[in-house]
Every structure is written in structure tokens, then in C-alpha cells.
N, C-alpha and C positions, 0 to 999 in steps of 0.2 A: 799188053797195055791195060788190062783190067785193073792192075795194081796202080797204074798211073792215074786212071780215072778215079779210083777210090781215094788215093792220096790227095789229089787236087780238090776233090769234093769235100774231103775232111777239113782241109785247111780253109777253104772258102766258107764253109758252113760255120766253122769255129769262129772265124773273124766276123762274119755277119751276125752270128748270135751274140758275140761280145759287144759289137756296136749297138745292136738293138736293145740288149738288156741294160747297157750303160746309158743310153740316150732316150729311153722311153719308160713310161711308168705303167705298162700294160701288165695286169695281174689277173690270173684266173682263180678266183676265190668263190667258194660257195659252201654253205652250211658248215662253216668253221674249218674248212679244208683249203689249203693253198696248193694248187697243182703247178709245179715247177716245169719249166721247159724240158729239163732232162728226163722227167718222168714221162712226158708226152712222147719224147723221142724214143725212149725205151719201149713204151707201149706200141708205137708204130713199128719198131724193129721186131717185136714179138709177133705182130700181125704179119709182117713181111716174111718172117721165118716160117710161120704156119702156112702161109700161101705159097711158099717156096719161090719168092721173088728174089732174083739174084742179080739185080742191076747194081754194079759197083758204085756208080755215082749216088744212088739212093742210100746205099749202106754207108758210104763215106760221109754223105751229108748228115744223116741222122747220127752217126757216131760223133761227128764234129759238134753237133748241137748238144748231145748228151755230155760229151767231155767238157764243154765250156761251162756247164752248170755244176759239175761235180766238185771242183775245188772251192766253190763258194762257201762262205761261213754259214749262211742261213739254209740249213737242210730241213728244217721243220716243215711238215705238211699241215700242222695245226696252225690255223690263223688266229693270232691273238687279237682280240677286238679292243 
């Protein structure tokens, strides 16, 4: 059932990330850099991997967040002022 937890978390996180990104204007910008949510999710996954955290719902959730941001057109981490 670990795969089921992963899959359900992936779908829920993807849908939630899509809803939040489409309906809010929250941006993390500093010193000319724009930190996208998929970058934050990937960094969190790297930390979880390093710490050997194996919770399927956490991995599925972070994967869903990262995947939601990847197909978007604006990939630039440089913030144009």
C-alpha cells in the first residue's frame, strides 16, 4: 500500500499546487532570483534523501509539487525587474 499512499499524495499535491499557483500571487524573490515551488520541492527531496526519510506520502506530495511546476513556461530563476 506504500505505492497507493505515494500515488494519492502525488495527485493531491499536484492539484493543490496548481490551485494555489493559479489563484494566488505569492512569489519568493530576492536579490534578482526567483525561487519557484518546484525548486523548493526538489531541495526538500534532496534533504529527505540525505536523511533517508522514506515516507511515501511525503515523497508523493513533493513529487506532485515539483511536477506541477515543471511544464510551466517561465523557468527562469532570474527575476527581471
